[in-house]
C-alpha positions in Angstrom: -29.6 -48.4 -53.0 -27.5 -47.0 -50.0 -29.5 -46.0 -46.8 -30.0 -42.1 -46.3 -26.6 -41.0 -44.4 -26.8 -38.7 -41.4 -23.6 -39.1 -39.7 -22.3 -35.8 -41.0 -25.2 -33.9 -39.5 -25.3 -36.1 -36.5 -21.8 -35.7 -35.7 -20.8 -32.3 -37.1 -24.1 -30.6 -37.9 -23.9 -28.0 -35.2 -20.1 -27.3 -35.5 -19.5 -27.5 -39.4 -23.0 -27.6 -41.1 -21.7 -27.1 -44.6 -19.1 -30.0 -44.2 -21.8 -32.1 -42.7 -24.1 -31.3 -45.6 -21.5 -32.2 -48.2 -20.8 -35.4 -46.3 -24.3 -36.4 -46.2 -26.0 -35.2 -49.4 -23.1 -35.2 -51.8 -20.4 -37.9 -50.9 -23.1 -40.4 -49.6 -26.0 -39.1 -51.1 -25.0 -38.4 -54.7 -21.6 -40.2 -55.2 -22.3 -43.5 -53.4 -25.8 -43.7 -55.0 -24.2 -44.1 -58.5 -24.7 -47.7 -58.5 -25.0 -48.0 -62.2 -21.5 -46.8 -62.6 -19.9 -48.6 -59.7 -21.9 -50.9 -57.4 -21.6 -50.5 -53.5 -19.3 -53.6 -53.1 -16.6 -52.1 -55.4 -17.0 -48.6 -53.9 -16.7 -50.2 -50.5 -13.4 -52.1 -51.5 -12.0 -48.9 -53.0 -12.8 -46.9 -49.9 -11.4 -49.4 -47.5 -8.4 -49.6 -49.6 -7.9 -45.8 -49.7 -8.5 -45.5 -46.0 -5.8 -48.2 -45.3 -3.4 -46.5 -47.8 -3.8 -43.2 -45.9 -3.7 -44.9 -42.5 -7.1 -43.3 -41.8 -7.7 -45.9 -39.1 -10.3 -43.7 -37.4 -12.7 -43.9 -40.2 -11.9 -47.4 -41.2 -14.2 -49.4 -38.8 -17.2 -47.7 -40.2 -16.2 -48.3 -43.8 -15.2 -52.0 -43.0 -18.8 -52.5 -41.6 -20.2 -51.2 -44.7 -17.9 -53.3 -46.9 -19.3 -56.3 -44.9 -22.8 -55.5 -45.4 -22.1 -54.6 -49.1 -21.1 -58.3 -49.5 -17.2 -58.3 -49.0 -16.2 -61.6 -47.4 -13.6 -62.3 -44.7 -11.6 -63.9 -47.2 -11.6 -61.1 -49.6 -10.7 -58.5 -47.1 -7.9 -60.7 -45.9 -6.7 -60.7 -49.6 -7.2 -56.8 -50.0 -5.1 -56.1 -46.8 -2.4 -58.7 -47.8 -2.2 -57.1 -51.2 -2.1 -53.5 -49.9 0.8 -54.5 -47.3 3.3 -54.8 -50.1 2.4 -51.3 -51.5 1.3 -49.1 -48.5 3.2 -50.6 -45.6 3.3 -53.5 -43.1 2.1 -51.4 -40.3 -0.9 -50.1 -42.2 -1.8 -53.8 -42.9 -1.2 -54.9 -39.2 -3.6 -52.0 -38.1 -6.1 -52.7 -40.8 -6.1 -56.3 -39.9 -6.9 -55.6 -36.1 -9.8 -53.7 -37.3 -11.0 -56.4 -39.7 -10.8 -59.1 -37.3 -13.3 -57.4 -34.9 -15.6 -56.8 -37.8 -15.4 -60.2 -39.7 -15.4 -62.3 -36.4 -18.7 -60.9 -34.8 
């Protein structure tokens, strides 16, 4: 089971309280908790892939850390990024590798 998410309220609670609520309670509270339908490891792999595809590199480190916590290995993340490079762009892969190196080499 995923831990209780508070990042939305911690970072945006005063500025955008409804968005913070949706982030913490719906996205991370309801969607990520549906482990019977899709486990956390697979959700992390999908989320990391989507963020790389979009070039959402600001959000990528936090989700890569979660992916590692959810059991995705260094070799697996390398394969994911290599696979994506041919479909979403070489620059996105380079950027993702730079982030992944920091997380899996700690």
